[in-house]
C-alpha positions in Angstrom: 0.0 0.0 0.0 1.3 3.4 -1.0 1.8 5.7 1.9 0.5 9.3 1.4 2.1 12.1 3.4 -0.3 14.9 4.2 1.5 16.5 7.1 3.8 19.0 5.4 3.2 21.6 8.0 4.9 19.4 10.6 8.0 19.0 8.4 9.0 18.6 4.8 11.5 16.2 3.1 14.8 17.8 2.2 14.6 18.7 -1.5 17.1 16.7 -3.6 18.7 19.9 -4.9 19.1 21.2 -1.3 20.7 17.9 -0.3 23.2 18.1 -3.2 24.1 21.7 -2.3 24.8 20.7 1.3 26.7 17.5 0.7 30.2 18.9 0.2 30.0 20.9 3.5 29.9 17.6 5.5 33.1 16.3 3.9 35.7 18.2 1.8 34.5 21.7 2.7 34.2 21.2 6.4 36.1 24.3 7.6 35.2 26.5 10.6 33.9 29.8 9.2 35.9 31.7 11.9 39.2 30.2 10.8 41.6 32.4 8.9 43.0 29.8 6.5 41.6 28.8 3.2 39.3 26.1 4.7 37.7 28.8 6.9 37.5 31.3 4.1 35.7 28.7 1.9 33.2 28.0 4.7 32.7 31.7 5.5 32.0 32.5 1.8 29.4 29.7 1.7 27.8 31.0 4.9 27.5 34.6 3.6 26.1 33.4 0.2 23.5 31.4 2.1 22.6 34.4 4.2 22.1 36.5 1.1 19.7 33.8 -0.3 17.6 33.7 2.9 17.5 37.4 3.1 16.3 37.6 -0.5 13.5 35.2 0.2 12.0 37.6 2.7 13.2 41.0 1.3 15.6 41.7 4.2 19.0 43.4 4.1 21.7 40.7 4.3 23.3 42.2 7.4 20.0 42.0 9.4 19.5 38.2 8.9 21.0 36.0 11.6 21.2 32.2 11.5 19.8 30.1 14.4 19.1 26.5 15.2 15.5 26.9 14.0 12.2 28.7 14.3 11.8 28.1 18.0 15.2 29.6 18.8 14.5 32.5 16.6 11.2 33.2 18.4 12.8 32.8 21.8 15.6 35.1 20.9 13.3 37.8 19.6 10.9 37.8 22.6 13.4 37.3 25.4 16.2 39.3 23.8 13.8 42.3 23.3 12.5 41.9 26.9 15.9 42.0 28.4 17.1 44.8 26.2 14.2 47.0 27.4 14.0 46.3 31.1 13.0 49.9 31.8 10.2 49.8 29.2 6.6 48.7 29.7 6.2 45.1 31.0 3.0 44.5 29.0 3.2 41.8 26.3 0.4 41.3 23.7 0.2 37.9 21.9 -2.3 36.4 19.5 -4.5 33.6 21.0 -3.4 31.1 18.4 0.4 31.5 18.6 2.9 28.6 18.5 4.1 27.1 21.7 7.5 28.8 21.2 5.7 32.1 21.7 3.4 30.9 24.4 6.2 29.4 26.5 8.6 32.3 26.0 6.1 34.9 27.2 5.0 32.6 30.1 8.7 32.3 31.2 9.0 36.1 31.2 6.2 36.3 33.8 8.7 35.3 36.5 10.5 38.6 35.8 7.4 40.7 36.2 6.2 40.9 32.6 2.4 40.7 32.1 0.9 38.8 29.2 -2.4 39.7 27.5 -4.0 37.5 24.9 -5.4 39.0 21.7 -8.6 37.1 20.9 -9.2 35.8 17.4 -12.5 35.6 15.4 -14.3 32.5 14.2 -11.8 32.1 11.3 -8.7 32.5 13.5 -7.9 36.1 12.6 -6.5 38.7 15.1 -8.6 41.8 14.1 -6.2 44.8 13.6 -8.8 47.0 15.4 -8.4 44.8 18.5 -4.6 45.4 18.4 -5.2 49.1 18.1 -7.6 49.2 21.0 -5.1 47.2 23.2 -2.3 49.6 22.4 -4.5 52.6 23.0 -5.3 51.2 26.4 -1.7 51.6 27.5 2.0 51.1 26.6 3.3 47.7 25.6 6.7 46.0 25.3 5.9 44.0 22.2 3.1 42.5 20.0 3.6 39.0 18.7 1.2 37.6 16.0 2.2 34.8 13.6 2.0 35.4 9.8 0.1 32.2 9.2 -1.4 29.7 11.6 0.2 26.2 11.6 -3.1 24.3 12.3 -5.7 26.0 10.3 -3.6 28.0 7.8 -5.3 31.4 8.6 -3.2 34.2 7.2 -3.1 37.3 9.4 -3.3 40.9 8.2 0.4 41.5 9.0 0.5 44.8 7.2 -2.4 46.4 9.2 -1.3 45.0 12.5 2.3 46.0 11.9 1.3 49.5 10.9 -0.7 49.9 14.1 2.3 48.7 16.1 4.6 51.2 14.2 2.2 54.1 15.0 2.4 53.3 18.7 6.2 52.7 18.7 5.8 49.0 19.8 8.0 46.3 18.2 6.2 43.7 16.2 7.4 40.1 16.3 6.2 37.8 13.5 6.5 34.0 13.5 6.7 33.3 9.7 7.8 29.7 10.1 4.7 28.3 8.3 4.4 31.2 5.9 7.9 31.2 4.3 7.9 29.4 1.0 4.1 29.3 0.8 3.2 33.0 0.5 5.2 36.0 -0.6 7.0 37.8 2.2 8.8 41.1 1.9 9.9 42.8 5.2 11.1 45.8 3.1 7.4 46.6 2.7 5.7 45.0 5.7 6.1 46.8 9.0 7.8 43.9 10.8 10.6 44.3 13.4 11.4 40.6 13.9 10.7 37.7 11.6 11.4 34.1 12.5 12.1 31.3 10.0 12.7 27.5 10.1 14.3 25.7 7.2 12.6 22.3 7.6 9.2 23.8 6.8 10.2 24.7 3.2 12.3 21.7 2.1 15.5 22.5 3.9 17.2 20.6 6.7 16.1 20.4 10.3 18.2 22.3 12.9 18.7 25.6 11.1 16.6 28.7 11.0 17.0 32.5 10.8 15.9 35.7 12.6 15.4 39.0 10.8 16.0 42.0 13.1 15.1 45.4 11.8 17.9 48.0 12.0 17.7 50.2 15.0 15.6 47.7 17.1 17.1 46.7 20.5 17.9 43.0 21.0 19.9 41.4 23.8 22.0 38.3 22.9 20.8 35.1 24.6 23.6 32.8 23.4 26.9 34.1 24.7 30.5 33.2 23.7 32.6 34.1 20.8 31.8 36.6 18.1 29.8 34.5 15.6 26.9 36.0 13.6 28.4 39.5 13.8 28.7 39.1 17.6 25.0 38.4 18.0 24.9 34.6 18.5 27.8 32.5 19.7 28.6 28.9 18.6 30.4 27.4 15.7 28.4 28.1 12.6 26.4 25.2 11.1 27.7 25.8 7.6 26.1 22.8 6.0 22.8 23.8 7.5 23.1 27.4 6.4 23.9 26.2 2.9 20.8 24.1 3.1 18.5 26.9 4.1 20.1 29.1 1.5 19.4 26.5 -1.3 15.9 25.9 0.0 15.3 29.7 0.0 16.4 30.1 -3.6 14.2 27.3 -4.7 11.2 28.5 -2.7 11.6 32.0 -4.1 11.6 30.6 -7.6 8.6 28.4 -7.1 6.4 30.2 -4.6 3.9 31.7 -7.1 3.3 28.6 -9.2 3.5 26.2 -6.3 1.1 28.2 -4.2 -1.5 28.1 -7.1 -1.0 24.4 -7.6 -1.3 23.6 -3.9 -4.4 25.7 -3.5 -6.0 23.8 -6.4 -5.2 20.5 -4.8 -6.4 21.7 -1.4 -9.7 22.8 -2.9 -10.0 19.4 -4.8 -9.3 17.6 -1.5 -11.9 19.6 0.5 -14.5 19.3 -2.3 -13.9 15.6 -2.6 -14.4 15.0 1.2 -17.5 17.2 1.3 -19.1 15.3 -1.6 -18.8 11.9 -0.1 -18.7 12.4 3.7 -21.8 13.8 5.4 -21.3 16.5 8.1 -17.8 17.5 7.0 -16.6 20.9 8.2 -13.6 22.9 7.0 -12.4 25.1 9.9 -11.3 28.6 9.0 -12.5 28.2 5.4 -13.9 31.8 5.1 -10.5 33.4 5.8 -7.4 33.8 3.7 -5.5 30.6 4.3 -2.2 29.0 3.4 -2.7 27.4 0.0 -1.7 23.9 1.3 -3.6 23.7 4.6 -7.0 22.1 5.4 -8.3 21.7 9.0 -11.3 19.3 8.7 -13.7 18.0 11.2 -16.1 15.1 10.8 -19.1 15.1 13.2 -19.1 12.1 15.5 -15.4 11.2 14.9 -12.6 12.1 17.3 -9.4 13.3 15.7 -7.1 11.0 17.6 -9.1 7.9 16.7 -9.2 9.0 13.1 -5.5 9.6 12.9 -4.7 6.1 14.3 -7.0 4.5 11.7 -5.6 6.7 8.9 -2.1 5.7 9.8 -3.1 2.1 9.5 -4.5 3.0 6.1 -1.2 4.7 5.0 -2.3 8.3 5.5 -0.1 10.7 7.6 -1.9 13.7 9.0 -2.1 15.4 12.4 -4.5 16.9 15.0 -2.6 20.2 15.1 1.0 21.2 15.7 3.5 18.3 15.6 4.7 19.3 19.1 1.3 18.4 20.4 1.3 14.9 19.1 -0.2 12.5 21.6 -2.0 15.3 23.6 -5.6 14.2 23.9 -7.0 17.6 24.6 -9.0 20.1 22.4 -6.9 22.1 20.1 -6.2 25.5 21.7 -6.4 27.1 18.3 -9.8 25.6 17.4 -11.0 26.4 20.9 -9.8 30.0 20.6 -11.8 30.2 17.3 -15.0 29.4 19.3 -15.5 25.8 18.4 -17.2 23.6 21.0 -15.1 21.1 22.8 -16.6 18.3 20.7 -15.8 20.0 17.5 -12.3 21.1 18.6 -11.6 17.4 19.5 -12.6 16.5 15.9 -10.3 18.8 13.9 -7.7 17.1 11.8 -5.0 19.0 9.8 -4.2 17.8 6.3 -1.3 19.6 4.6 -0.4 19.2 0.9 3.2 19.7 -0.3 5.5 20.0 -3.2 5.4 16.3 -3.9 1.7 15.8 -3.6 -0.3 15.2 -6.9 -3.9 14.7 -7.9 -3.8 11.0 -7.7 -2.5 11.1 -4.1 -5.3 13.6 -3.2 -8.0 11.5 -4.7 -6.7 8.3 -3.1 -6.5 10.1 0.3 -10.1 11.2 0.0 -11.2 7.6 -0.7 -9.2 6.2 2.3 -10.4 9.0 4.6 -14.0 8.4 3.6 -13.6 4.7 4.4 -12.1 5.5 7.7 -14.7 8.0 8.7 -17.5 5.6 7.8 -15.9 2.7 9.8 -15.4 4.9 12.9 -19.0 6.2 12.7 -20.3 2.7 12.3 -18.3 1.6 15.4 -19.4 4.5 17.5 -21.6 3.9 20.6 -24.3 6.1 19.1 -24.3 4.0 15.9 -24.3 0.8 17.9 -27.3 1.9 19.9 -29.2 2.3 16.7 -28.4 -1.2 15.5 
């Protein structure tokens, strides 16, 4: 039986072209980028070429793009680094209700130092209304606002331009988790009023363990990893040259493909959702009325628990998830779906299906068939169904 991977928001395979670009930097080009000899110069040149490619993907100046170990580190650095750089500023932090755990846990950790966290509610589609951000900032000074570019569970794309413009008017730094958005939608921080932007390579066909943080010029940021003067003195630790080359190659390919691939993915997503709706009664697509990532569907089937469905789908060769990969095995309602106002029952039913670069129509159609078979079997085996028999 052919396995079908529909969990591309959890992680993506390394693109073959990216792997080939990285390969020499594990073996013959293994130098330390801080060394003064030719091996070091070779590594340093590769590092800076990669930095330019990642910066180009998001419209950032090359000297404002810093490599990290991934999206979570980038988010932690932005939030904690800003907080400790501005200890004399307001202690009030505003975050969207559907943020990633890296944001939630970072701001929660800051509470022990006297920072106060306020949650910005989302609407029924998962959007943070810009007017709500404006009202919150008018109510008093804030240290920062953090709202993700696109939600990892439902795919909802936020109005980053409007929220960022509001933050800029109030002189409040705006932190954006763009880990899910990069490579799927166009990003240009030269136009968007963003102060910090977090990226993770493995979400757009690069390697795991490498990411980047864009920091707007003039914005304060304390270092959180101390040691030698790597990354222009901003983040210590021997540079992961192979990883940087990987995210650079992934960025170049994503920049070249983003328009056409987004259109293709959206067509497949729509085909997938229409197929499910046509053959499975009481199917709901969560967040369908909002602008969404082109590859993401969050679907609920009345009377079927997500965790039970996922176990059965895995047996049938379908890989999906009930939300963020870091919540795997957590049998609680999705915080994102709950924040959107779904009942506990419906929040427990939401399943995330994510299409990727290597998904085609035949895989989508076969997935619809297997999902339908699974839903029918689970409904038939449910206590309510058994009581009727």
